[in-house]
Phi, psi and omega in degrees: 000319181264353179071035185243154174284155181298338181268012184295155180272166178298323178296320178295323178297313181297316182296317180295318180297314182298318181295311183290322179297323178292320181293322187256009181298135182304328179295325179284331184254027173056042175070021181302136178297323178296321179293322178297313181297318180297319179297320179295321178294320178295320178298318180295320179296319181291322178297326180284310187276338181281347179254121185304318181293316179294324180294319178296320178295321178295318178296320178297322179294320177295317181294332182278348180276120181293140179291151179295145180290141178265120181301143179162189182294129177078011179243163179245133178297138181273103183274332183256129182235154175232147181205139174262148175224135178268129179245153174292155183299320181292338179295328179290332180275317187265341187088160180196174175229149177222152173265130177251112182248127182249121176254107180234113180302337181281352181269111181292344181275356180091205184290151175250142181229126181228154177261126173257117180253115179257108183287158176302144178084017178284136180274145173303140182094353179296140179250134177246136180250119180254122181289130178278152183236173176072227185301326181257026178304137184102342176265184180208161171247117179262120183247125176256128181267131181236152181279130179272118178293135180205145181304134007260020189251148167239152189239138170221103184067235177262358177268148182231143180240151171208163179258146174231115179271126182234168177278149177305326180296323178294319178296324181287317187267339186080177180145203185234135174232172181240144174228162178284140175269172182293332182263012175096356178277198181234145181233144178276135177240121178273117181270120179290149178298134180071031182298137178275153178293127183092358179293143181259133173249124186264123174258100187294134175076013180252014178265208181272160179300147176264155181301327183254023178102158183079183180229154175287194185247157172259118181258117183257118179267124182276131178230144174200164181268122178286130181280125176235120181242136178242123182224165179280132178301149180301140175081008180241000000 
């Protein structure tokens, strides 16, 4: 996604991300849907590689994936393939389609093209098995769909988090504010009286689909600036 070698430095990651994010920003590309999707993918890549712990986990996952077999004497053609795909959060709610193209030099018939249909209400982590045809008939491509983190949401399982910045007066008095929903609408958030900074308000059933039905929750973290005033004591 960032076009970097596995041995790249954190500075190289940051520079590549800034350059690509500027090139593909929706404002620069007149709100293009492709630009929005590309920006979300870049954000997800940077969140993974920019954090040392996440990067080590990502490297371990790559190292644990066996390399594809090379056709030749004494080898077996690899008929079964696995691939992850990152989807936008709204794709899990509304459904979407993707083209799965397989380029295998061992296939005399050339590239393979399959349709991946993700129905509405699909849970993150769901695996789809696409039967291969032609030279690799009998094999399959297993595609796992993963949630793409994108502003203003972060994802954990079927639960989604976002921040809501409010005024100190709202935190003190309580009331109602609005936040963006996963499908682009607006949701009411009831702020409790005397809400603490960092307090979570749970909107039940407004997260991503669950594997066994229903939806996770949207967790709204309240943020505000604490007022600190410094004044001269009376009579001094």
